[in-house]
N, C-alpha and C positions, 0 to 999 in steps of 0.2 A: 504494500500500500504506500502511496506517496505521502511524504511528510505533510503536505498541505492538508490532506484529508485526515491524517492522524491528529494534527493539532486541532482542527475544527471539531473532531470527534471528542477530544479531551475537554475542549472548552464547553461543548454542549453537555457532556457528562457531569461537569462541575456546576451546571446550572448558571452559567455566566455568558457574557458576550465578549467578542473581540474588543469592543469599545471599552468595556470595563477592565479587561486585561491590560489594554494600552494605558489606561488611566493609572493603574497600579504600577506599571512599568515606569511611567513618567515620574511618579512619586518616588520610587525606589532608586532610580538611576539618575534622576535630574536631567534626563535627555528626553526630548519630545518624541513620543511614539504616537502614531496615527494609524488607525485601523486600515485605511486604504493603502498606506505605504507597506504595512506588513503583508496584506493580501497580495499586493503587486510583487513583493519580493518572493513570496511563496509561489506565485503563479510563474514567475520567471526563473525560479530556482536560484535566486541570488541572495537568500537570507544567510546571515553569518551564523556560525555554530554558536557563538556567544549569545546572539539574540534568541536562538532557540532555547538555550539553557536558561536564559532569563524568563522567557515565557513559561517554560516548564516549572521553574521555581515558583512563579506566581500561582500556578495551578496546583502546586504541591507534588510535583513529580521530579524525577531526575533521570539522566541518561546513564545507562549501565552497559558496558561492553562485555559480552559473553562470548567465549571461544566456541566455535562450531566444533562439534565432535562427531 
């Protein structure tokens, strides 16, 4: 599944919106986050790993690397 759909799914599961996530990100990082910008980055596949980590942190998730066996 694409990252775009994974993030949208996690946002919905948490009962929030991208706009609210962006507001929390702006508060935490003191950088302006706008939903349309995040959506466009996801669509173009140009979102930074750090930004994904910050979004997941707001949602209460983290990235874990697991070795394929």
